[in-house]
MITOR-804148 format. One record per atom (N, C-alpha, C): x, z negated, y negated. Coordinates in steps of 0.2 Angstrom, whole numbers, padded with zeros to 4 digits, always signed. Each point is the difference from the previous one (the first is absolute). Layout:
<atoms>
XZY ...
</atoms>
This chain:
<atoms>
-0108+0021-0004 -0001-0007+0003 +0003-0005-0005 -0004-0005-0001 +0002-0006-0005 +0003-0005+0005 +0007-0002-0002 +0004-0004+0003 +0002-0006-0004 -0001-0006+0002 +0002-0006-0003 +0007-0002+0002 +0005-0002-0004 +0006-0003+0002 +0001-0007-0002 +0002-0004+0004 +0002-0007-0002 +0008+0000+0000 +0003-0003-0005 +0007+0001-0001 +0002+0006-0003 -0004+0003-0004 +0001+0007-0003 +0005+0000-0005 +0002-0006-0003 +0006+0000-0005 +0007+0000+0004 +0000-0001+0006 +0006-0001+0004 +0004+0007+0001 +0006-0001+0004 +0004+0005+0001 -0003+0005+0004 -0003-0001+0006 -0004+0004+0004 -0007+0002-0003 -0003-0005-0002 -0007+0002-0003 +0000+0004-0006 +0004+0000-0004 +0000+0004-0006 +0002+0008+0002 +0004+0001+0005 +0002+0007+0002 -0006+0002+0004 -0003-0004+0004 -0006+0002+0004 -0006+0002-0005 -0001-0003-0005 -0005+0001-0005 +0001+0007-0003 +0006+0001-0002 +0002+0007-0003 -0001+0005+0005 +0002+0000+0006 +0000+0005+0005 -0007+0001+0002 -0004-0005+0000 -0008+0001+0002 -0003+0004-0006 +0002-0003-0006 -0004+0004-0006 +0002+0007+0000 +0007+0002+0001 +0002+0007+0000 -0004+0004+0005 -0003-0003+0005 -0004+0003+0005 -0008+0000-0002 -0001-0003-0006 -0007+0000-0003 -0005-0005+0003 +0003-0005+0003 -0004-0006+0002 -0001-0004-0006 -0005-0004+0000 -0002-0005-0006 +0003-0006+0002 +0004-0003-0004 +0003-0006+0001 -0002-0006-0004 +0000-0006+0003 -0001-0006-0004 +0005-0006+0003 +0003-0004-0004 +0005-0005+0002 -0001-0007-0002 +0002-0004+0004 +0001-0007-0002 +0007-0003+0001 +0002-0004-0005 +0007-0003+0001 +0001-0005-0005 +0003-0006+0002 +0000-0005-0005 +0007+0001-0004 +0004+0005+0001 +0006+0001-0003 +0005-0005+0000 +0000-0005+0005 +0005-0005+0001 +0007+0003+0002 -0001+0005+0004 +0006+0004+0002 +0001+0007-0003 -0006+0004+0001 +0000+0006-0003 -0002+0001-0007 +0000+0006-0002 -0002+0001-0007 -0003+0007-0001 -0006+0000-0003 -0004+0006-0001 +0003+0005-0005 +0006-0002-0003 +0003+0005-0005 +0002+0006+0003 +0002+0000+0006 +0002+0007+0003 -0006+0004+0001 -0006-0002+0002 -0005+0004+0001 -0003+0002-0007 -0001-0005-0005 -0002+0002-0006 +0004+0006-0003 +0006+0000+0001 +0004+0006-0002 -0002+0007+0002 -0003-0001+0006 -0003+0007+0003 -0007+0001-0001 -0003-0004-0004 -0007+0001-0002 -0005-0002+0004 +0002-0004+0005 -0005-0003+0005 -0004-0006-0003 -0007+0000+0001 -0004-0005-0003 -0003-0004+0006 -0005-0004-0002 -0003-0005+0005 +0005-0004+0003 +0004-0003-0004 +0005-0005+0003 -0002-0007-0002 -0003-0003+0004 -0003-0007-0001 +0005-0005+0001 +0001-0005-0004 +0004-0006+0001 -0005-0006+0003 +0002-0002+0006 -0004-0005+0003 +0003-0003+0006 -0003-0004+0003 +0003-0004+0006 -0004+0001+0006 +0004+0002+0006 -0003+0002+0006 -0004-0006+0003 +0002-0006-0002 -0003-0006+0002 -0007-0001-0003 -0002+0003-0005 -0006+0000-0004 -0005+0005+0002 -0005-0001+0004 -0004+0005+0003 -0004+0004-0006 -0001-0003-0006 -0004+0003-0005 +0005+0006-0003 +0006-0002+0000 +0005+0006-0003 +0000+0005+0005 +0000-0001+0007 +0000+0005+0005 -0006+0004+0000 -0006-0003+0000 -0006+0004+0000 -0001+0005-0006 +0003-0003-0006 +0000+0005-0006 +0004+0006+0001 +0006-0001+0003 +0005+0005+0002 -0003+0005+0005 -0003-0003+0005 -0002+0004+0006 -0007+0004-0001 -0003-0001-0006 -0007+0003-0001 +0001+0008+0001 -0005+0002+0005 -0001+0007+0001 +0006+0003+0004 +0005-0004+0002 +0006+0003+0004 -0002+0001+0007 +0003+0005+0003 -0001+0002+0007 +0005-0004+0004 +0006-0002-0002 +0005-0003+0004 +0005-0004-0004 +0003-0005+0003 +0005-0004-0003 +0007+0001+0003 +0005+0000-0004 +0007-0001+0002 +0003-0006-0002 +0001-0005+0005 +0002-0007-0002 +0007-0001+0000 +0003+0001-0006 +0008-0001+0000 +0001-0007-0004 -0004-0003-0003 +0002-0006-0004 +0002-0006+0005 +0006-0003-0002 +0003-0005+0004 +0005-0003-0003 +0002-0006+0002 +0007-0003-0002 +0004+0002+0006 +0005+0005-0002 +0004+0004+0005 +0006-0004+0002 +0002+0001+0006 +0007-0001+0002 +0002-0007+0002 +0005-0001+0004 +0002-0007+0002 +0002-0005-0005 +0004+0002-0005 +0002-0004-0005 -0005-0003-0004 -0005+0004-0003 -0005-0002-0004 -0005-0005+0003 -0002+0002+0007 -0004-0004+0003 +0003-0007+0002 +0006+0000+0001 +0003-0007+0002 +0001-0004-0007 +0001+0004-0006 +0000-0004-0006 -0007-0002-0002 -0005+0003+0002 -0007-0001-0003 -0005+0000+0006 +0001-0005+0005 -0004+0001+0006 -0008-0001-0001 -0002-0004-0005 -0007-0001-0001 -0003+0006-0003 +0004+0003-0005 -0002+0007-0003 -0001+0005+0005 +0005+0000+0005 +0001+0005+0005 -0007+0000+0005 -0001-0006+0002 -0006-0001+0004 -0007+0002-0004 +0000-0003-0006 -0006+0002-0004 -0001+0007-0001 +0005+0004-0002 +0000+0007-0002 -0001+0004+0006 +0005-0001+0005 +0000+0005+0006 -0005-0002+0005 -0003-0006+0001 -0005-0001+0005 -0007-0001-0004 -0001-0005-0004 -0006-0001-0003 -0002+0007-0005 +0005+0002-0003 -0001+0006-0004 -0003+0006+0004 +0003+0001+0006 -0002+0005+0005 -0007-0001+0002 -0002-0006+0002 -0007-0002+0001 -0005+0002-0005 +0002-0002-0006 -0004+0002-0006 -0001+0007-0001 +0005+0004+0001 +0000+0007+0000 -0005+0003+0005 +0000-0002+0006 -0004+0002+0006 -0007-0002-0002 -0001-0006-0002 -0007-0003-0002 -0003+0005-0006 +0004+0001-0005 -0002+0004-0005 -0002+0007+0002 +0004+0003+0004 -0001+0006+0003 -0006+0001+0004 -0002-0006+0004 -0006+0000+0003 -0006+0000-0005 +0001-0004-0005 -0006-0001-0005 -0001+0007-0004 +0006+0003-0001 -0001+0007-0004 -0001+0006+0005 -0001-0001+0006 -0002+0005+0005 +0006+0005+0000 +0006-0002+0000 +0006+0004+0001 +0000+0002+0007 +0002+0006+0002 +0000+0003+0006 +0007-0002+0004 +0006+0000-0004 +0006-0001+0004 +0005-0004-0005 +0004-0005+0004 +0005-0003-0004 +0007+0001+0004 +0005+0002-0004 +0006+0001+0003 +0005-0005-0002 +0003-0004+0005 +0004-0006-0002 +0007+0002+0001 +0004-0002-0005 +0008+0001+0001 +0003-0006+0003 +0002+0001+0006 +0003-0005+0004 +0008+0001+0000 +0003-0003+0005 +0008+0001+0000 +0003-0001+0007 +0006+0003+0001 +0003-0001+0006 +0002-0008+0001 -0001-0004-0005 +0002-0007+0001 -0005-0003+0005 -0006+0003+0001 -0005-0003+0005 +0003+0000+0007 +0005+0004+0002 +0002+0000+0007 +0005-0005+0001 +0004-0003-0005 +0005-0004+0001 +0006+0003+0003 +0004-0003+0004 +0006+0003+0004 -0003+0004+0006 +0002+0006-0001 -0002+0005+0006 +0002-0002+0007 -0005+0000+0004 +0002-0001+0007 +0003+0007+0003 -0003+0005-0002 +0003+0007+0002 -0001+0005-0006 +0004+0005+0000 +0000+0005-0005 +0000+0007+0003 -0003+0005-0003 -0004+0000-0006 -0006-0004+0000 -0003-0003-0005 -0005-0005+0000 -0007+0004-0001 -0004-0001+0005 -0007+0003+0000 -0005-0005-0003 -0006+0003-0002 -0005-0005-0003 -0003-0005+0005 +0001+0001+0006 -0002-0006+0005 +0006-0005+0002 +0005+0001-0004 +0006-0005+0001 -0003-0007-0002 +0002-0006+0004 -0002-0006-0002 +0001-0002-0008 -0005-0004-0003 +0001-0001-0007 +0002-0007-0001 +0006-0001-0002 +0003-0007+0000 +0004-0001-0007 -0003+0000-0005 +0003+0000-0007 +0005-0006+0000 +0006+0001-0003 +0005-0006-0001 +0000-0002-0007 -0004+0002-0004 +0000-0003-0007 -0007+0000-0003 -0001-0003-0006 -0006-0001-0003 -0003+0006-0002 +0004+0005-0003 -0003+0006-0002 -0003+0004+0006 +0003+0000+0006 -0003+0003+0006 -0006-0003+0002 +0000-0007+0000 -0006-0004+0002 -0006+0002-0004 +0001+0000-0007 -0006+0002-0004 -0002+0007+0001 +0004+0005+0001 -0002+0007+0001 -0003+0000+0007 +0002-0003+0005 -0004+0000+0006 -0007-0003+0000 +0000-0006-0004 -0007-0003-0002 -0004+0005-0003 +0003+0004-0005 -0004+0006-0003 -0003+0005+0005 +0005+0002+0005 -0002+0004+0005 -0006-0002+0004 +0000-0007+0002 -0005-0003+0004 -0007+0000-0004 +0001-0001-0006 -0006+0000-0004 -0003+0007+0000 +0004+0005-0001 -0002+0007+0001 -0004+0001+0006 +0003-0002+0006 -0003+0001+0006 -0007-0004+0001 +0000-0006-0003 -0007-0003+0000 -0005+0003-0004 +0001+0003-0005 -0005+0003-0004 -0002+0007+0003 +0005+0003+0003 -0002+0006+0004 -0004-0001+0006 +0001-0006+0004 -0004-0001+0005 -0006-0003-0001 -0001-0004-0006 -0006-0004-0001 -0004+0004-0005 +0003+0004-0005 -0004+0003-0005 +0000+0007+0000 +0003+0003+0005 +0000+0008+0000 +0005+0003-0005 +0004-0004-0004 +0004+0003-0005 +0005+0004+0003 +0002+0006-0002 +0005+0004+0002 +0007-0003-0003 +0004-0003+0004 +0006-0003-0002 +0006+0004+0003 +0005+0000-0004 +0007+0003+0003 +0005-0004-0003 +0005-0002+0005 +0006-0004-0003 +0006+0005+0002 +0004+0000-0006 +0006+0004+0000 +0006-0005+0000 +0004+0000+0005 +0006-0004+0000 +0006+0004-0002 +0002-0001-0007 +0005+0003-0003 +0007-0002+0003 +0005+0005+0000 +0007-0002+0001 +0003-0001-0006 +0007+0001-0001 +0003-0002-0006 -0001+0005-0005 -0003-0001-0005 -0002+0005-0005 +0005+0000-0006 +0002+0006-0002 +0005+0002-0005 -0003+0006-0004 +0004+0002-0005 -0001+0006-0003 -0003-0001-0007 +0000+0006-0004 -0003+0000-0007 -0007+0002+0000 -0004-0005-0002 -0007+0001-0002 -0001+0002-0007 -0005-0003-0003 +0000+0000-0008 +0006-0003-0003 +0002-0005+0004 +0007-0004-0001 +0002-0002+0007 +0006-0003+0000 +0003-0002+0006 +0002-0008+0000 +0001-0002+0006 +0003-0007+0000 +0007+0001+0003 +0005-0004-0003 +0007+0001+0002 +0002-0006+0004 -0004-0004+0003 +0002-0006+0003 +0001+0001+0008 -0003+0005+0003 +0000+0002+0007 +0006+0004+0001 +0002+0001+0007 +0007+0002+0001 +0002+0007-0002 -0005+0005+0001 +0002+0007-0002 +0001+0000-0008 -0005-0002-0004 +0001+0001-0007 +0006-0005-0003 +0001-0005+0004 +0005-0005-0002 +0007+0003+0001 +0001+0004+0006 +0006+0003+0001 +0001+0006-0005 -0005+0003-0002 +0000+0006-0005 +0003-0003-0006 -0003-0005-0003 +0002-0003-0006 +0007-0003+0000 +0002-0003+0005 +0007-0002+0001 +0005+0005+0000 -0002+0006+0004 +0005+0005+0000 +0001+0004-0007 -0006+0000-0003 +0001+0004-0007 +0003-0005-0005 +0000-0006+0001 +0004-0005-0004 +0007-0001+0002 +0002+0004+0005 +0007-0001+0003 +0001-0007+0002 -0005-0002+0004 +0001-0007+0003 +0000+0001+0008 +0003-0005+0003 +0000+0001+0008 -0007-0001+0003 -0001+0003+0005 -0007+0000+0004 +0002-0006+0006 -0004-0005-0001 +0001-0006+0005 -0004+0001+0006 +0003+0000+0006 -0004+0000+0006 +0001-0007+0004 -0006-0003+0002 +0001-0006+0004 +0000+0002+0007 +0005-0002+0004 +0001+0002+0007 +0004+0006+0000 -0001+0004+0006 +0004+0006+0001 -0003+0006-0002 -0006-0001-0003 -0004+0006-0003 -0004+0004+0005 -0001-0003+0006 -0004+0003+0005 -0007-0002+0000 -0002-0005-0004 -0007-0002+0000 -0004+0006-0003 -0005+0001+0004 -0005+0006-0002 -0007-0003-0002 -0003+0004-0005 -0006-0001-0002 -0004+0007-0001 -0007+0000+0000 -0003+0006-0001 -0002+0000-0008 +0004+0005-0003 -0001+0001-0007 -0005+0005-0002 -0005-0001-0005 -0005+0005-0001 -0001+0000-0008 +0000+0007-0002 +0000+0001-0007 -0007-0002-0003 +0000-0002-0006 -0007-0002-0003 -0005+0006+0000 +0003+0006-0001 -0005+0006+0000 -0003+0001+0007 +0004-0002+0005 -0003+0001+0007 -0005-0006+0001 +0001-0006-0003 -0004-0005+0000 -0007+0002-0003 +0000+0003-0005 -0006+0003-0004 -0003+0005+0005 +0003+0004+0003 -0003+0005+0004 -0004-0004+0006 +0003-0005+0003 -0003-0004+0005 -0006-0003-0002 +0000-0003-0006 -0006-0003-0003 -0005+0005-0002 +0001+0006-0002 -0005+0005-0002 -0003+0002+0007 +0004+0001+0005 -0003+0002+0007 -0005-0005+0002 +0003-0007+0000 -0004-0005+0002 -0007-0001-0003 +0000+0002-0007 -0006-0001-0004 -0005+0006+0001 +0003+0006+0002 -0005+0005+0000 -0001+0003+0007 +0004-0001+0005 -0001+0003+0007 -0006-0004+0003 -0004+0004+0004 -0006-0003+0004 +0002-0003+0006 -0004-0005+0003 +0001-0002+0007 +0006-0005+0001 +0003-0003-0006 +0005-0005+0001 -0001-0007-0001 -0007-0002-0001 -0002-0006-0001 +0003-0005+0006 +0002-0006-0002 +0003-0005+0004 +0007+0001+0003 +0003+0006-0002 +0007+0001+0002 +0005-0003-0004 +0006-0001+0003 +0006-0002-0003 +0006+0005+0002 +0004+0001-0005 +0005+0005+0000 +0007-0002-0003 +0005+0001+0004 +0007+0000-0003 +0001+0005-0005 +0003-0001-0006 +0002+0005-0004 +0008-0001-0002 +0003+0005+0003 +0007+0001-0001 +0003+0007-0001 +0006+0001+0001 +0002+0007+0000 +0007+0001+0004 +0005-0004-0002 +0007+0002+0002 +0004-0007+0002 +0000-0001+0006 +0005-0006+0002 +0007+0002-0002 +0003-0005-0004 +0006+0001-0002 +0004-0006+0000 +0007+0000+0001 +0004-0006+0000 +0002-0001-0008 +0002-0006-0001 +0002-0002-0007 +0007+0004-0001 +0004+0001+0005 +0006+0004-0001 -0001+0007-0002 -0005+0003+0004 -0002+0007-0002 -0003+0001-0007 -0004-0005-0003 -0002+0000-0006 +0006-0001-0005 +0005-0004+0001 +0006-0001-0004 +0004+0007+0000 +0000+0003+0005 +0004+0007+0000 -0004+0005-0004 -0006+0000+0001 -0004+0005-0004 +0000-0001-0007 +0000-0006-0002 +0000-0002-0007 +0007+0002-0003 +0005-0002+0004 +0007+0002-0002 +0001+0007-0001 -0002+0004+0005 +0000+0007+0000 -0003+0003-0007 -0006-0002-0001 -0004+0003-0006 +0003-0003-0006 +0002-0006+0000 +0003-0003-0007 +0006+0004-0001 +0004+0002+0005 +0007+0003-0001 -0002+0007-0003 -0005+0003+0002 -0002+0007-0002 -0002-0001-0007 -0004-0005-0002 -0003-0001-0007 +0005-0002-0005 +0004-0005+0001 +0005-0003-0005 +0007+0001+0002 +0002+0003+0006 +0007+0001+0001 +0003-0006+0003 -0003-0006+0001 +0003-0006+0003 -0003-0002+0006 +0003-0002+0005 -0003-0002+0006 +0001-0008+0001 -0006-0003+0000 +0001-0008+0000 +0003-0002+0006 +0003-0006+0000 +0003-0004+0005 -0006-0003+0004 +0001+0000+0007 -0005-0004+0004 +0003-0006+0003 -0003-0006-0002 +0003-0006+0002 -0004-0004+0005 +0002-0004+0004 -0003-0003+0006 +0000-0008-0001 -0005-0003+0001 -0001-0007+0001 -0003-0003+0006 +0001-0006+0002 -0003-0002+0006 -0008+0001+0000 -0003+0001+0006 -0007+0001+0001 -0004-0006-0003 -0006+0002-0003 -0004-0006-0002 -0004-0003+0006 +0000-0006+0000 -0004-0004+0005 -0007+0002+0001 -0002+0002+0006 -0007+0001+0001 -0002+0007-0001 +0004+0005-0002 -0002+0006-0002 -0001+0005+0007 -0005+0003+0000 -0001+0004+0006 +0005+0006+0000 +0002+0001+0006 +0005+0005+0001 -0003+0007+0000 -0005+0001+0003 -0003+0007+0001 -0008+0000-0001 -0002+0004-0005 -0007+0000-0001 -0002+0008-0001 -0003+0003+0005 -0002+0007-0001 -0007+0001+0002 -0004+0004-0003 -0007+0001+0002 -0001+0006+0005 -0005+0000+0004 -0003+0005+0003 -0006+0003-0004 +0001+0006-0003 -0005+0003-0004 -0005+0005+0003 +0000-0001+0007 -0005+0005+0003 -0007-0001-0002 -0002-0006-0001 -0007-0001-0001 -0002+0003-0007 +0003-0001-0005 -0001+0002-0007 +0000+0008+0000 +0005+0002+0003 +0001+0008+0000 -0006+0003+0004 -0002-0003+0005 -0006+0003+0004 -0006-0001-0003 -0001-0007-0002 -0007-0002-0003 -0001+0002-0007 +0005+0000-0004 -0001+0002-0007 +0003+0006-0002 +0004+0004+0004 +0004+0006-0002 +0005-0002-0005 +0003-0006+0000 +0005-0002-0004 +0007+0003+0001 +0002+0003-0005 +0007+0004+0000 +0004-0002-0006 +0004-0005+0001 +0005-0002-0005 +0004+0006-0002 +0002+0000-0007 +0003+0006-0003 +0007-0002-0003 +0001-0007+0000 +0006-0002-0004 +0005-0003+0005 +0006+0004+0000 +0006-0003+0004 +0004-0005-0005 +0004-0004+0003 +0004-0005-0004 +0004+0004-0005 +0003+0005+0002 +0005+0004-0004 -0004+0003-0006 -0006+0003+0001 -0004+0002-0005 -0003-0005-0005 -0001-0006+0003 -0002-0006-0004 +0006-0003-0004 +0006+0000+0002 +0006-0002-0003 +0001+0005-0006 -0001+0006+0001 +0002+0005-0005 -0005-0001-0006 -0007-0001+0002 -0005-0002-0005 +0002-0006-0004 +0002-0005+0003 +0002-0006-0003 +0006+0001-0005 +0004+0003+0002 +0006+0002-0004 -0002+0003-0007 -0004+0005+0001 -0003+0004-0006 -0004-0005-0004 -0004-0004+0003 -0004-0005-0004 +0004-0005-0004 +0005-0002+0003 +0005-0005-0003 +0004+0003-0006 +0002+0006+0001 +0004+0003-0005 -0005+0002-0006 -0006+0002+0001 -0005+0001-0006 -0001-0006-0003 -0001-0006+0003 -0003-0006-0003 +0006-0005-0002 
</atoms>
């Protein structure tokens, strides 16, 4: 199968390309490298890495030529970046998604898989959160991703394009490289530097954490399974409190370097959701998704990665 990846230079996209290539799929990618960098993939010998803009349909059609399906990962990600660059967020995440769907239609692509986010739900009315939970995003990032989902729905309904939206939980872990800013890798880095782990509130806030390799598993299933056009799936793994993460990191750091980090507490941050956990019944039943990475296993991997690098 020939698969086109938007955002292929990024954290998730680069690992997805490597994993799909290892399974003998033919890959082509487009990325403007404003956030990611193709150097990680070039080091593994991957080719067909195009530099281009998802807002430019000519760049997309060139990348999509002869492809069977598209994994759409390109975006301005996260709450902070979208708030800092609202115009770019809307242009990239909404208009860019429109251009990708239009190019896919013109290139006779069969399926487009869209990377969405838990942020489309906003504050949960009930947990665990199922896919039919009301969609009330509370920030610009969630709004742009929900708009992308609605574009996917429209092209599925009006043009017969097989579309799948995947709502990712909190992604962490080592890909071809890793990001140290989110809570799990941040705690690992602090622990290995003998610095305290800071928790806002009492540590009982919970999130659904999912390893980047499990994200790639979900993407591959969504790209290759039959009969899933028009569907939306939550993608998570392990509902975990921030206190539990701090304890796991402390345990593993003590085993690794002999020192156990201090855990400190600050007042809770305003507006932060207390509990967010996913119901994963639909993706398990519909895509046979089976996450393989526990928090402890992911923390052990991050420790080894940090020590090597």
